[in-house]
C-alpha positions, 0 to 999 in steps of 0.5 A: 917147336917150329911151325912148318908148312908142308906142301904136297904138289901133284906133278901130273893128273892123279891116277887115283881120286882125291880121297886116295891122295889125302890118305897118302898125305896122312900116311906120310904125316903118321910116319913122321909122327911115329918117328918124332919128326912132327908133333901132335896128331891134328894137321889142318889141310888146305886144298890148293887145287894142284895139291895140299898144304899142311901146317904142322909143328916140328921139334926143330927147324930142320926136323924134316931133313931126310937124315932123320927119316926112319925106313917107314918115312922113306917108304911113305915118301916114296909112295907119295912120289910114285902117286905123283905127289911131290913134297916140299917144306918150309919152316916158318919160325919158332912157335910163339908159345913153345920153347926150343928143343934141348941144345945140351951137347951131352945130357947127363940123363933124361926123364919121360915126361908129358902133360895133357896140355903139351905137344912137345916130345915126351923126353926131357933133358935132365940138365935143361929140362927142354924137350928132346926130339925123339929121332935123336935117340936110337929107334925102338923095337918098332923101328921108330918110336911107336911105343913112346908115342902110344905111352904119351897118348895114354898118359895125356888121356889120363891127365885130361880125365883127372884134370877135368874131374868129371869121369874116371878121375880116380882111375886116371890118377891111379894110372899116373901115380901108382908104380904098379899101374899099366901106364907106369909099367909101360912107361918104365919099360920104355925108359929101360929100353931108351936107357940101354940104347942111349947109355944115359939114365932115364927117369920116370915121373910118378905124379902125386895128386894129394897127400894127408899132410905136408909132413906125411908127404915129406916123409914119403919113401920111394915106392920102388925100393923104400929108400929115402928120395926127398931132394933138398930143393925142388928140381926144375920146379916139378920134382921134389923126390928123386931115386937114383936106384929106381930112376923115379921122380915125383912131387909133393902132393899139390894139396899138401905143398905148404 
């Protein structure tokens, strides 16, 4: 991901108050987020007198080019201009702690995958396992990627709860690991939509926290079709199981890996 400085400069005396101007900027950032053009949901604002500067993470150096805009982004930018706010942006470079986006010309498949510590887009290439900007996909029913962003937010909330081991740990873990949970059903529905629009398989990752033993973990069968799905070797250092019939991935329980 890239660190990007975004400027909103007042071109004339604002007809509305400063609070309205920040609301307008927030609206633009929100539409960019739902279209996958900016990552995360916290954007530091700097008041520069004649406008604002915002620091944001973008999947690619050119993510804010208008060619990627959804109709919602275009409308939000037009409203900002109508209110006297001119937008400009500058990519400052690759974030030091992040990897670049997927550069594969023709990925064979994708996986819906995220964790509580990442701001990267929740779609990964199954060939290189780098993140894939959402705007490379066809928009979903919302006209952008609201469905995927909401799933990512819910998943990361569950992941945070199970990692903290303090409140709702068991319930959060069940949401992430049970094939019939609301979180899983929502994610798999997104995968089906994306698979249909992209013409590529979309896999869903079922998290496995623990198991009775290493041997019982190795003997686990796919929870979707009860078929064998153990891989000969771990895929991308994350996945020990893969079912091509159900498009599911999983891992050996972390407390039973050896």
